C-alpha positions in Angstrom: -11.5 -7.1 5.4 -13.2 -3.7 5.6 -14.7 -3.0 2.2 -14.8 0.8 3.0 -10.9 0.8 3.3 -9.4 2.0 0.0 -12.8 1.8 -1.7 -11.6 3.9 -4.6 -8.5 1.8 -5.3 -8.6 -0.4 -8.3 -7.2 -3.7 -7.0 -6.5 -5.0 -10.5 -4.2 -2.1 -11.2 -2.3 -2.8 -7.9 -2.1 -6.5 -8.8 -0.8 -5.7 -12.3 1.9 -3.4 -10.8 3.0 -6.1 -8.4 3.3 -8.6 -11.3 5.3 -6.0 -13.3 7.7 -5.7 -10.4 7.9 -9.4 -10.0 6.7 -9.4 -6.4 3.8 -10.9 -4.6 0.9 -8.6 -3.8 1.4 -9.1 0.0 5.1 -8.2 -0.3 4.2 -5.0 -2.3 1.6 -4.0 0.3 4.0 -4.7 3.2 6.8 -2.7 1.6 4.5 0.2 0.8 3.3 0.3 4.5 6.9 0.1 5.7 7.9 3.0 3.4 4.9 5.0 4.6 5.9 4.4 8.2 9.4 5.6 7.5 8.1 8.8 6.0 4.9 9.2 8.1 5.8 12.7 9.4 6.7 14.0 5.9 3.4 12.7 4.4 1.2 13.9 7.3 0.5 10.4 8.8 2.6 10.5 11.9 0.7 8.7 14.7 -1.6 7.0 12.2 0.6 4.1 11.0 
């Protein structure tokens, strides 16, 4: 793990959100990345995901 990656993110908030959605943290992260890949150009990340 790279501690500098998403250093400003509060992991407990993300974990709580996953629990509220009833999904595992890994599934939430994978779904988020998939969604970002789908919209990469629109969100200015084309070529970075």
